[in-house]
N, C-alpha and C positions, 0 to 999 in steps of 0.2 A: 820587471816581469817576475811572476811567481815561479819558483823552481820546483814546486811539488815537494813531497816529503822525501828526504834523503836518508838513506841508511849508510852505515859504514863510517870509518874514522874520518876526522877532519882533514887528514892529509889527502884523502881522495878528493875532497872539496877543493883543496888548494890546487891539486894537479888539474882538476877539471877547469877551474877558473883560469889557470895559466893557459890551458888549451883554448880558452875562449868559448867553451861550449856550455851554455845554460839552456836546458830544454824548457820550453814554455808551452802552455796550453794555447793552441792556435785560436785565432779570432778573426772575424770578418774585417776587411779593410776597404772593400769596394762598396761604398754606400750610395753613390750617385753616378750617373752615366759619365760625367767628366773624369771620374776616378779610373776609368778603363785604361787610360794611357799609362797610369801607374802600374797596373797589372801587366800590360804588354811589355813594359820595360823591366819588370821585376826579375829577380833571380829565380823565383818560383816558376814563372812562365818558361824561362829558358831551360830550367831543370826538367819541368814537366814535359815540354814538347820534345826535348832531347831524349828523355826516357822512352816516350812513345815511338820515336823514330829509330832508336837503337833496337828496340824489340821488333819493329817493322823489318829492319835489315836482317835481324837474327832468324826470323821465321821464313825468310824468302825461299820459296821452292821446297819447303819441308812439309811432310804430312804429319798430322796429329799422332799417327801411329809409329813415327820414326824413333830411332834409338837416341836417348839423351840421358845425361846425368840427373839423378834425383837426390838432392842433398837432404840432410837431416832437417834443415829449416823448412824446406819445401814440404817434407812429410808432416811437420808440425802445423804448417799452414793448412794442409789438407785436413788434418784432425780438427782444426779450428772451424773450418767450413762445414765439416761433418757434424759438429756440435750445433751449428746454426740450423742445419738441415733437420737434425733430430728434434730440435725445439719446435719446428713447424709441425712435425708429426704429433708432438705433445700438446699443440695448441690448435685444435680444430676450429674451423670457421663457426661463428655463432649464427643462430637464426635472427634475421633482421629484415625489415621491409625493403631496404635498398639493396639492389643486386651488386652494386659496386662498393669498393672500399669497406670490406668486412672489418668490423671493429676488433676482432680477435687479433688482427695485425698489431694493434697497440699493446696487447698483452705480450705477444712475441717480442716486440721491439723493446719493451721495458726490461725483459730478461737480458737482452744484449746491452742495453744501457747500463745495467748493474754490473755485468760481467766483463765488459769490453776490455778494461784495463788488465784484469787478470788473464784474459785470453791472450792479449798481446804480449804480456810478460812471458808466457810459455814459449814464444817464438824468438825472443830477443836473447843475445848472448848476455851472460850475467853482468859483464862490465858495462852494458848499455841499459841496464834495468831502469835507470832514471828517465829513459826516453818513452817509457810505456804510456804515461798520461798524454804526452804530445801525439804519439802515433795512434793511440786508441780513438782519438777524435775523428780521424779519417775513416777508420773502420765503421764507427757509428753513423757517419754521414753517408756511407756507401750502400745502404740497404733500403733507402727510401725515406719518406717523410711521415712521421707518425701522426702529425696533426691532419694532414691532407690525405693520408694513405695513398700517396702517389710515388712514382719512381720514374726517373728520366736520366738523360745523359750527364747531368750534373752529379748524380749519385754514382754513376759509373766512373766519372772522373775522380771522385773521392777514393774509389777503390784503387785506381791506377796511382793516385797520390800516396795512398797507404803503402803500396808495393814500392814506389819510388823512395819513400822514407826508409823502408826496410833495407833498400840498397845503400842509402846514404849512411846508415849506421853500421853497415857491414854485415847485417844478418843474411842478406842475399848478395851473391857475387856475380861477376861477369859470366862465369860459366853456368849460371842458373837460368840464363836467358830463355832457352827453349822451355824449360820446366815452368818458368813464370807464366808464359802464355798458354802452353799446352796443358799443363796440369792445374796450376793455381787459378789462373784467370778463367779457364774453361769450367773448373768446378764452381767458381763463383757464379758464372753464368747459369749453371744448372740450378744453383740455389735461388738465384734471382727469378728464374723462370717459374720455379716452384712457388715462390712468394707471390708472383704476379698472378699465377693461376689459382692458388689456394685462396688468397684474400681479395681476388679481383681488383688489384690495384689499378688506379687511374694512371694514364701516361702524364708525366709532369711536363708542362710547357710544350706539349705535342703540337706539331704543325699539321696534324691530321694527315691527309693524303699527300701533302707536299713535303713532309719530313721524310727522312730515309727510313726510319723505323720508329715505332711508338716508344721503345725503351732503350735500345742499345745503339752504339756507333762503333766503338773500338774493334769489336770482332769482325766488322765488315772491312776495316782498314787492314788489320793483321791477316784476316781471312783471304783478302784479295792478294796480299803479298805471298801467301802460301802457293797461290796458283801461278805466280810469275814463271814464264818459260815452261808451263805444262805442255807436254807433247800433243794432247788431244782436247782437253777441256777448255773451251773458250767462254767468255762472258755470256754469249747467247745461250749456252747450255744450262745455266742455273735455273731458268724458268721451266725447264723440263723436269717433271716430277720423277721420272724414272732415274734421271741423273742424280737428283737429290737423294732419292732412296738408296741408290747404289753406293754413293760416295760420301755421305754425310759424316761417317765415322772418321774420315781422313781430313776433312776440311771444315774449319770453323764457319766459313761463309755459308756453306750449305746447311749446317746445323741451324743457323739463323733463319734461312729460308724455310727450312722444315718447320720450325716453330711458328713462323708467320702463317704458313699453310694450314697448320693445325688450329691456330687461333682465329683466323679470318675466313669469311665465306665470300663467294662471288669471284669475278675474274681478277686475276693477279694484277693486270694493268690498271684496274680501278682502285683496289685497296692499297697497292704499293707502287704508285706511279713513278716515284723517283728510282726505285730499284728496277722497274721495268725499263726506264730510260737507260739505266746503266748497262742493262743486258745488250744494248745496241753498240756499246763502245767496243772497238775492235780488239784491244789487247788488255790483259790483266795489269800490265804496268801502267797503262793509261788510266785504268779504273783506280788503281792504288794511288797514283798522284792526284787524281781528281778528288778522291775521298779525303785525302789529307788536307787539300785546299778547302773542301767543304766543311771538314771538322773544325778547322781554324775559324772559318767564317760563321758557321751555324752554331757552334758550341762555345769555343774559347773566346770569341769576340762578341758574344751576346751578353749584355748586362743581366738579363733575367737569370741566366745560368751562373755567371761569375759572381754576382752579388752574394751568393751563398758560400763561396769558396773561403776556406780559412787558412791563415798564414801563421807560421810559428818560426822556430829557429831552423828547421830542416827545409821547409819550403817558405822562403823569406820574401816579404814584400819589398825589401831593399832593392835598389836598382842593380841589374846584372853587371858583373865585372866585364869590362869590354874585352 
């Protein structure tokens, strides 16, 4: 495996080799449906789902507006996302016959393609600088596909993988949990919504009315966890527009509903059938458990999503340690 360019004296190399850490540029490993077993048994799968579930526990019963620590790394990640946002402003959509998939997205994407490694370097501790090429791959994969100009849950998963890698190299820590979801992931969502709106991106692999949402999944999981044991708001309330308008600043789930309501016309039960069904579930903890099951089945165990996932030293295709 290529280790990328190394700076620093050879004794650093020796120390790193002794620690058994050689960063590698991640690559695809799941090329056929029968490879899916390899993915489900992999260390990457165990680490990824563990990361999602740890954050799910961390945000339980907490509002977006609650108090939590914001570390220097989190601030730097917010700066990085701010840069991506600024590039959208600097790259207006072009006039073209097709309403969807504005080609200016490719211009925006090429900027990220060129700058990703440098952007990631700003977030890493100096002694982990060598991890930048490996981690930057997940950042680039997290903003949609520049050929198809589409975005879906596989891209969202790449951003969660990006954050997971930052935890693995120690840039983010256990006490950053709330900030990871409420600050970093939330800001990522707002940039993705802006991309989707500005360049009219297509939903990737959308199941149409039978999917949960055209673009996202994780904010529904973490967002439902925020509501667990809420004294008054129940799942049946989120289809009420008054509730959404009043509480969306506090709850990620309602932010998602608000965005759907802005983007879609017609009765909610028709354009978002799965969410409509979820509003009939009696408790938020049932909703949360059901969404985790659905996420595994509809995203993590679907070949069309996972065939694009890339594996390196941090998220490894090797079988998980028992």
